[in-house]
N, C-alpha and C positions, 0 to 999 in steps of 0.2 A: 171425454176420451176414456175415462175409467171403465165405463160399461163396455165400450168397444174392446178394451184390453182384456177384460174378464172373458168376453166371448171368444176372443182369439185364443186365449189359453184354454178355455173349455173345449173348443174344437180341436186344438192340438192334443190335449189329453184324451179326448174321446177317440181320436184316430189311433193313438198309441194303445189304448186299452182294447180297441177292436181288432188289433193285429194288423193295422195298415200303417206301418212306420213311414212309408213314402209320403202318404197324405199328411202325416204329422210334421214331416220335415218341410213341407210347403209353407208352414206358418212361421218359418225361421228365416232370418237374414242369411244370405249366402256366406257371410263371414262370421256367423254366430260363434260365441265362445261358450263351451260347455265344460263347466268346472265341477268335476266329481272327484276332486282330490281327497275327499273324505273317505273314499274307498281304499281298501288295502293296497291296490296298485297305484293309487294317488296320482291321477293324471288330469290334465286340462286339454281338451280337444278343441279344434278350430274348424269352422265351416260345417256345412251340412254333411259332407262325407265323414268328417270327424265325429259328428253326433251319431251317425249311422254305425260307425265302428264302435263307439262307446256302448251303444245299445246292444250290439251283437256280442261284444265281449262279456257284458254283464249276463246276458241270457245263457251264454255257453258255460258259465260257472255252475249253473244250477240244474239238478235233476228235477227238482220240484221248486216252483217259485210262484208266489202270489203277491200282488200289489193291490192294496185297497186305498182308494183315494178318499180323502176327507174334505174338509172345508177349503174353499178358495177365498182368499182375503185380498181386497184392494188395499195395498199398502201405500198408495199415493205415488206421485213422481214416476209414473209409468212403470210401477212395480206391482206385480201380482204374486202372491204367495200361495203355494199349494201344500197342504198338510197330507201326510200319507202314513201307511203302515205296511211293512213288507215282511214276509216270512219265506223261508226256503231251506232246502237241504242241498249242501254242496255236492257236486258230482264226484270229485276225487276223494274227499275225506269223509263224506257223509255227515259232516257237522251241520247242526241245525242253527238257523239264524232267525231271529224275530226282533224287529226294531221299528221304532217310529222315526219319521224324518220330515224334512221340509225341503221344498224346492222354491227358489226365488227366481222369477222370470222378470227380466227387464225388457221393455218393449220400446221400439223406435220405428216410426213410420208405418205402423200397422203390422209389424213383424217382431218376432222374438229375437232380440239382439244378444242377450246373454242368459245363461242358465247356471244357477249355483245349486248343487245338490248337497245336503248336509244331514247328518244324523244328530246334530246338536240343535234340536227344535227350539228349546228354551233359549239358548244363547243367540240364535239367529233372530228369533222374535224380539228379544231384548234389544239387539243391535238395531233393529228396525223401529224400535219404539212401540212395539205392539205387545199386548198382554198375552200371556199363555192362557188360552181359553179352556184348558182341560177342567172338567168338573162343572162347567157352566151349563 
C-alpha cells in the first residue's frame, strides 16, 4: 500500500503544480481535513471546498510566489511526507518570504484524508521518528 500512497500523493502534487487544482482535489476524501494553522491566519479547513478555499486564500496573498517540491518520504502507517521550499513577495506589504516546510499526508481508502502543513520541518520529522536528511 505504501507505493500506492506515494503515487496518490505524487499525482495530487503534480496536479497542484500544473495549475489544475480541481484534479488535485479529486485525490482527497470529501471530508478531508486541511490543517495550515502554521500560517499567520492559522486555520483548519474541512472538505474539498475548504481545501480549495485555503489554496485560493494563499495564492491571493502573493504578487510573486514559487513553490519547489523536494523529497517524498513514506513515513509508514498510511503517511506520506513532502518536503518543500517556498518563496514569495506579499501583495500588500511587499515583504519577502523564503522558508522550508513539510506537508504530512494521511491516506485512507486510496484518498488523502488529512493534510498538515508546517514550517517546522525538523520538529515534524522528529515527531514522526524520521531523520532530518539535510546534508545527506
